[in-house]
C-alpha positions, -999 to +999 in steps of 0.1 A: +194-033+106+199-059+078+181-065+045+159-092+062+141-064+082+134-047+048+115-077+035+097-084+069+086-047+070+069-048+036+054-082+042+039-069+075+027-037+057+010-058+030-006-081+056-022-050+072-033-037+037-048-072+029-068-073+061-080-037+055-097-049+022-118-072+043-126-046+069-133-019+043-159-042+027-176-043+060-173-005+066-186+003+031-219-011+041-225+020+062-200+046+049-195+064+016-160+056+001-149+092+004-160+094+040-143+061+048-110+072+033-112+106+051-119+091+085-093+064+080-064+088+072-075+114+098-075+087+124-041+075+113-027+110+114-040+115+150-025+082+161+008+090+145+010+125+160+001+110+194+030+085+191+054+111+178+049+134+208+048+106+234+075+088+254+074+060+228+090+082+202+126+075+215+121+038+216+105+037+181+133+059+167+159+036+180+141+006+165+137+023+131+175+032+130+188+012+101+224+024+104+221+045+072+232+082+071+199+098+079+189+134+074+176+155+103+162+184+083+135+190+059+142+213+029+115+232+009+119+205-018+112+177+008+080+194+019+070+197-018+076+159-023+057+152+010+027+173-002+028+157-037+029+121-023-001+129-001-022+142-029-011+114-053-012+084-030-040+094-005-063+116-025-061+112-063-052+075-066-079+062-042-106+084-058-097+072-093-097+036-081-130+039-063-147+056-092-132+030-116-147+002-096-182+015-107-175+007-143-154-026-141-154-059-122-135-066-091-114-092-109-105-067-136-096-041-110-073-067-091-055-076-124-051-041-136-035-030-102-006-054-111+006-028-136+016-006-106+046-031-101+056-025-138+053+013-134+074+011-102+101-009-119+102+014-150+104+046-129+129+031-104+152+019-132+150+051-154+150+078-127+163+063-095+190+041-112+180+012-090+193-021-101+170-048-113+192-078-121+185-105-147+183-132-119+154-112-104+132-120-135+123-154-120+112-139-088+092-112-106+076-138-128+065-159-099+050-129-081+030-118-113+019-154-121+009-161-085-011-129-083-029-134-117-038-170-108-050-159-073-073-132-084-087-153-113-091-183-093-069-202-117-093-196-145-072-178-170-102-170-191-109-143-166-076-127-176-094-111-206-100-074-198-125-055-220-119-018-226-139+006-205-135+039-187-134+019-155-103+000-165-086+032-176-093+048-142-078+018-125-046+020-146-044+057-139-047+050-101-019+024-103+003+049-121-003+076-094+004+051-067+036+040-084+048+076-084+039+079-048+060+049-039+089+061-060+089+097-045+087+082-011+123+070-015+134+107-012+117+109+022+126+075+035+161+086+046+147+113+068+153+105+105+118+113+116+097+091+094+069+089+121+064+127+117+066+125+079+040+097+079+018+117+102+019+148+081+013+128+049-018+112+064-031+144+078-027+163+044-045+136+025-072+130+052-080+167+055-083+171+017-106+141+016-126+155+045-129+188+026-142+169-005-167+151+016-180+184+032-182+201-002-203+172-015-225+174+016-220+138+024-234+127+057-211+106+079-233+080+098-218+049+114-228+025+140-204+021+170-204-016+161-182-008+131-157+013+152-132-016+159-128-022+121-123+015+114-097+017+143-078-012+128-077+003+093-066+038+106-041+026+132-025-005+115-035-007+078-026+030+072-006+045+101+016+015+110+018+002+074+030+035+060+059+036+085+069+000+076+068+009+039+091+038+044+114+015+064+114-011+037+121+014+010+150+027+030+166-007+034+158-025+001+149+003-022+116+015-038+118-009-068+121-041-047+096-029-021+071-020-047+073-054-065+061-070-033+029-049-030+011-077-048+013-097-016-017-077-004-039-097-027-028-130-010-032-117+025-066-101+015-078-135+003-067-152+035-083-126+057-116-128+037-116-165+043-110-162+080-132-132+087-159-132+059-159-170+054-152-165+017-139-196-001-101-202-001-090-234-019-060-256-019-051-241-054-053-206-040-029-216-013-006-229-039-008-197-059+001-178-027+031-201-022+042-192-057+041-155-047+060-162-014+087-181-033+092-151-055+098-130-024+123-156-011+142-155-044+143-116-042+157-119-007+184-144-017+195-123-047+197-092-026+217-111+000+243-121-026 
């Protein structure tokens, strides 16, 4: 499997993540954020375990075979990394982010999450020895610029971020998500990434469910919202996590992580199509800036 599939995988994953933002807005009308996260990840885990132990497993394993030397075993250290990524990326980071949103604006939150890319690059360069070449700076700049312009609507006055505990919590969430992405590289070369993704979702989902029960939260949801929850659990989490592991395996954690900002673009498009929120020609232009950055990343990697 060539490098193109690595970029296609992360773009598809970010498409699912972007759509989930729209569906989560709808689901939050009837569900508490902790309940929503718990249900989504438990549903994703159930779906992945079902796929893992179904006849589809062999076909999917064949498709996910990238030609790399894959490991067929899990050491105690691997299980420790798996448990750590579940706590960091599924429990701690989302809870920090959701609580941070209470004390800051949505624009600030979107801008602050861009620092996850910086954390990923720093960690990947220092600890994973991943190469980030000088000619990648242009691509990185286009991705950051396009994201900033997209979430501010082109009004750079919105770039000013005042200090608050909410902003600090958002930055901490981005930091934990960056560690999750970086540590995932050590699991991406395991042959059975479907099982790994299922276990990660199950661990995080059960911990969140335990938190919900301890807080005595009541899960009440109309069946009319079920299709949105199914999409989030099956595609935006279950399928997307497998695609992220696949992309990290092919193009590395640093390059894959720098493309996470595409979720903002696909989120804006899905909000326009589903929620009828405004999406202007300028926003389309900002999105094209981001996609041009992805294209430059791909060309540099191909060389």
